[in-house]
C-alpha positions in Angstrom: 0.0 0.0 0.0 2.8 2.4 0.9 4.6 1.5 -2.3 1.6 2.6 -4.4 1.3 5.7 -2.3 4.9 6.8 -2.8 4.9 5.8 -6.5 1.9 7.9 -7.1 3.5 10.9 -5.4 6.7 10.4 -7.4 4.9 10.2 -10.8 2.7 13.1 -9.8 5.8 15.3 -9.3 7.2 14.0 -12.6 4.0 15.0 -14.4 4.0 18.5 -12.8 7.6 19.0 -13.9 6.8 17.8 -17.4 3.9 20.2 -17.7 6.1 23.0 -16.6 8.7 22.0 -19.2 6.1 22.0 -21.9 5.3 25.6 -21.3 2.3 27.6 -20.0 0.2 27.0 -23.1 -0.5 23.5 -21.7 -2.3 25.2 -18.8 -4.6 27.2 -21.1 -6.1 26.5 -24.5 -4.8 23.4 -26.3 -3.7 23.1 -29.9 -4.7 19.7 -31.4 -1.3 18.1 -31.0 -1.1 19.4 -27.4 -4.4 17.9 -26.5 -3.3 14.6 -27.9 -0.1 14.8 -26.0 -1.9 15.5 -22.7 -4.1 12.5 -23.1 -1.1 10.4 -23.9 0.7 11.6 -20.8 -2.2 10.7 -18.6 -2.3 7.2 -20.1 1.5 6.7 -19.7 1.4 7.7 -16.1 -1.6 5.7 -15.1 0.1 2.3 -15.8 3.0 2.6 -13.3 0.8 4.3 -10.7 -1.7 1.4 -10.6 0.7 -1.5 -11.0 3.6 -2.2 -8.5 5.0 -4.8 -11.0 5.6 -2.1 -13.6 9.0 -0.4 -13.1 8.9 3.3 -12.6 11.3 3.7 -15.4 8.6 2.5 -17.8 6.6 5.6 -16.9 9.5 8.1 -16.8 11.2 7.2 -20.1 8.0 7.5 -22.2 7.4 10.9 -20.6 10.9 12.0 -21.6 10.2 10.8 -25.1 7.0 12.8 -25.2 8.9 15.9 -24.1 11.4 15.4 -26.9 8.7 15.0 -29.6 6.8 18.0 -28.3 10.0 20.1 -28.5 10.6 19.0 -32.0 7.0 19.7 -33.1 7.0 23.1 -31.4 10.3 24.1 -33.0 9.1 22.9 -36.4 5.9 25.0 -36.0 7.9 28.0 -35.1 10.1 27.6 -38.1 7.5 26.7 -40.8 4.0 28.1 -41.3 3.1 25.1 -43.5 4.0 22.6 -40.7 2.1 24.7 -38.2 -1.0 24.8 -40.5 -0.9 21.0 -40.8 -0.2 20.3 -37.1 -2.2 23.0 -35.4 -4.6 24.2 -38.1 -5.3 27.8 -39.1 -7.7 30.5 -37.9 -10.9 30.6 -39.9 -13.1 33.7 -40.6 -16.7 32.7 -39.9 -18.3 36.2 -39.8 -17.2 39.0 -42.1 -18.9 42.4 -42.2 -21.7 41.0 -40.1 -22.5 38.1 -42.4 -22.1 34.5 -41.2 -20.2 32.2 -43.6 -22.2 29.0 -43.7 -19.7 27.2 -45.8 -16.9 27.7 -43.3 -19.2 26.6 -40.4 -20.0 23.4 -42.3 -16.4 22.8 -43.1 -15.5 23.2 -39.4 -18.4 21.0 -38.3 -19.8 23.9 -36.3 -23.6 24.4 -36.0 -25.2 27.8 -35.7 -25.9 27.0 -32.0 -22.2 26.4 -31.5 -21.4 29.7 -33.1 -24.0 31.6 -31.0 -22.6 29.9 -27.8 -19.1 31.1 -28.7 -20.3 34.6 -29.4 -22.0 34.7 -26.0 -18.7 33.5 -24.4 -17.0 36.4 -26.2 -19.6 38.9 -24.6 -22.1 39.2 -27.4 -25.7 38.4 -26.7 -26.9 39.8 -30.0 -25.1 38.3 -33.0 -26.2 41.3 -35.2 -23.7 43.4 -33.2 -20.7 41.2 -34.4 -18.8 42.6 -37.3 -16.0 39.9 -37.4 -15.6 36.5 -35.8 -12.8 34.1 -36.1 -12.5 30.5 -35.1 -9.0 30.2 -33.8 -6.7 27.2 -34.3 -7.4 26.0 -30.7 -11.2 26.0 -31.4 -12.1 29.2 -29.4 -14.1 32.0 -31.1 -12.8 35.5 -31.2 -15.5 38.1 -31.9 -15.3 41.8 -32.6 -18.1 44.3 -32.5 -19.4 46.0 -35.6 -18.0 49.6 -35.8 -21.5 51.0 -35.2 -22.1 48.9 -32.1 -18.8 49.3 -30.2 -18.3 52.2 -27.7 -16.0 55.0 -28.9 -12.4 55.0 -28.0 -10.6 57.8 -26.1 -8.6 58.5 -29.3 -11.8 59.0 -31.3 -13.1 61.3 -28.5 -9.8 63.1 -28.5 -9.1 62.3 -24.8 -5.9 61.3 -23.2 -6.3 58.8 -20.4 -2.6 58.8 -19.6 -0.4 55.8 -19.1 -2.2 52.6 -18.0 0.1 49.8 -17.1 0.1 46.8 -14.8 -0.8 47.6 -11.1 1.7 46.3 -8.6 0.5 44.1 -5.8 2.5 45.3 -2.8 0.8 43.3 0.0 -1.0 39.9 -0.2 -2.7 38.6 2.9 -0.5 40.7 5.1 2.8 39.7 3.4 5.0 42.2 1.6 5.7 41.4 -2.0 9.3 42.5 -2.1 9.9 41.9 -5.8 6.9 44.1 -6.8 8.0 46.7 -4.3 11.4 46.9 -5.9 9.9 47.2 -9.3 8.1 50.4 -8.2 11.5 51.8 -7.2 10.4 52.0 -3.5 11.4 50.0 -0.4 9.8 48.5 2.7 10.5 51.6 4.7 8.5 53.7 2.3 5.5 51.5 2.4 5.7 51.1 6.1 5.8 54.8 6.5 2.7 55.3 4.4 0.8 52.8 6.4 1.9 53.9 9.8 0.9 57.5 8.9 -2.6 56.2 8.7 -2.3 54.0 11.9 -2.1 50.9 9.8 0.3 47.9 9.5 1.0 45.5 6.7 -0.5 42.6 8.8 -3.9 44.4 8.9 -4.0 44.7 5.1 -5.5 41.9 3.0 -4.5 43.3 -0.4 -2.6 46.4 -1.4 -2.4 47.5 -5.1 -0.5 50.4 -6.5 -1.7 51.5 -9.9 0.2 53.5 -12.6 -1.6 56.7 -11.7 0.0 56.6 -8.3 -3.0 55.5 -6.2 -2.6 52.9 -3.5 -5.8 50.9 -2.8 -6.0 48.9 0.4 -8.5 46.2 1.2 -8.4 45.7 5.0 -9.1 42.4 6.7 -12.5 43.8 7.8 -13.3 44.4 4.1 -13.1 48.2 4.2 -11.5 49.9 1.3 -9.0 52.7 1.5 -7.6 54.6 -1.5 -5.2 57.4 -1.6 -2.5 58.9 -3.7 0.9 57.4 -2.8 2.9 58.6 -5.8 2.8 61.6 -8.1 2.4 60.6 -11.8 5.9 61.7 -12.4 7.2 59.1 -9.9 5.7 56.1 -11.7 8.6 54.3 -13.3 7.2 50.8 -14.3 
């Protein structure tokens, strides 16, 4: 019993490391060959986990072989558009200028219900508001509003919203995020001083986020929100 327990843990760790080596795409939307690879990995690992008589090496070596094949396929797809089209497929335009291309839907074996479901997933309840829609190589549907249905942009309204970058999380569950703090060009003493000036401590903060406009937003452990300017816009460096 303990042998099965520890074999399962070992192979589980091997599988986690393998997925990390295969890249973050494996954790999101699959390409066809990646989906096949994931199913194959599950089948390879299941044998040694359930059978003590099967050597662990019989599970590890095929996993290494899969990693090599995946690396070769990925490199080939990066180097050749033709190989990528064969292995992964190509994006397909299914709505153009608001008109649904029935031929392409039939070729992709997609029903109208499938298309409408994908449009709802993309945020469109009314298909007449969609100007362009594309079925991506991984099967997801990307949809874009018709020019007359989308909201105006700040550029069209001749407004300047300023720089909008990634907010930095400085505190998570009472713990300082030192890497993010260094990215902002500040240190722990600076943040501690800001908090102590408002009779607060890092331990009392559930989440602290510093945006690129210089505002620090604090969610306290009692769910109250506090927002104030911590930096001038000229001090934002990331």
